C-alpha positions in Angstrom: -25.9 -9.9 13.9 -26.6 -9.3 10.4 -23.5 -6.8 10.0 -20.7 -8.8 11.5 -22.7 -12.0 8.7 -21.9 -9.1 6.7 -18.7 -8.3 7.6 -17.5 -12.1 6.8 -18.9 -12.5 3.4 -17.4 -9.6 2.7 -13.2 -10.6 4.0 -13.6 -14.4 3.2 -12.2 -16.5 4.6 -8.9 -14.7 4.6 -9.4 -11.8 6.4 -8.6 -9.3 4.3 -11.6 -7.1 3.2 -12.1 -6.7 -0.1 -14.4 -3.9 -2.4 -18.0 -4.1 -1.5 -20.5 -2.4 0.3 -21.9 -2.8 4.0 -25.7 -1.8 5.0 -25.7 0.3 8.8 -27.9 -0.5 11.5 -29.9 2.4 10.2 -30.5 0.5 6.7 -27.8 3.1 4.9 -25.6 1.7 2.2 -21.8 2.3 2.7 -19.2 1.7 0.4 -15.9 0.0 1.7 -12.7 0.7 0.2 -11.2 -0.6 -2.3 -7.7 -2.4 -1.7 -5.3 -1.9 -3.8 -2.2 -4.4 -3.0 1.7 -4.2 -4.6 4.4 -6.4 -3.9 7.4 -4.0 -5.2 10.6 -5.2 -5.0 14.3 -3.1 -3.5 17.8 -4.3 -5.1 20.1 -2.3 -7.6 18.6 0.5 -6.5 15.3 0.9 -7.9 11.8 -0.5 -7.1 10.1 -2.7 -9.4 7.9 -1.8 -10.3 8.4 1.7 -10.1 4.8 3.1 -10.6 1.5 2.3 -8.4 -1.5 3.4 -9.6 -4.7 3.4 -7.2 -7.8 5.8 -7.0 -8.4 8.0 -4.0 -9.8 6.8 -1.4 -8.2 2.8 -1.5 -6.3 1.2 1.0 -3.2 0.8 -0.7 -1.0 -2.1 0.9 2.2 -2.2 0.2 4.6 -5.5 0.5 8.3 -4.6 0.5 10.5 -7.2 -0.6 14.3 -6.6 -0.6 16.6 -9.5 -1.5 19.8 -7.8 -1.2 20.6 -4.4 1.5 18.0 -2.8 3.7 15.7 -0.4 2.1 12.9 1.5 2.7 10.0 3.7 0.5 8.6 7.1 1.9 5.7 8.3 1.0 5.6 11.3 3.1 2.5 13.0 2.0 0.2 10.3 3.0 2.6 9.4 5.9 4.0 6.0 5.3 8.1 5.0 5.6 8.3 1.1 5.3 11.9 -0.6 6.6 13.3 -3.9 6.2 16.1 -5.0 6.4 18.1 -6.8 4.1 16.7 -10.1 2.8 13.4 -9.4 4.6 10.4 -8.2 3.7 7.3 -6.2 5.6 3.6 -5.1 4.7 2.3 -1.4 5.3 -0.6 0.1 3.9 -1.9 4.0 4.0 -5.4 5.2 2.5 -4.9 7.7 -0.2 -6.7 10.3 0.1 -5.9 12.7 -2.2 -5.5 12.8 -5.7 -2.4 13.5 -7.3 1.2 12.3 -8.7 3.4 11.3 -5.7 7.7 10.3 -5.9 7.9 7.7 -3.7 12.1 7.2 -2.8 14.3 5.2 -0.6 14.3 6.0 3.2 17.6 3.8 4.1 20.7 4.9 2.7 21.8 1.5 0.5 24.5 2.8 -1.3 26.1 4.9 -3.9 22.5 4.8 -5.9 20.5 5.7 -3.1 18.8 8.9 -4.4 17.8 7.7 -7.8 16.3 4.8 -5.9 12.3 6.4 -6.5 9.3 5.8 -8.1 5.4 7.5 -8.8 1.8 6.7 -7.0 -0.7 7.8 -9.3 -3.7 8.9 -7.8 -6.7 9.5 -10.1 
């Protein structure tokens, strides 16, 4: 019962996890992952923003907004590949499990500037 109340207190009314800690039934404290949310616009052969920074262990939630043609955003090192059609929005998530700089790129052919449509995920 206590765990359920603690979970409700950590999530608030929105139902999304917030950074904090929880206590297990054995009384041990465990840290919940931080949630980092980003809205990334894919248009005119670029991602806006094109660089995002998170910490190792963060739960990364990306909302991809496509106002023009179909696009995708892929980060193969984390098994992440999110696609959205023209005029659509899609949301996905992954855990940033290892430090480093990772190139993300458009995974749906979108025209002449497709190959240059890239950004960088920095995991500290």
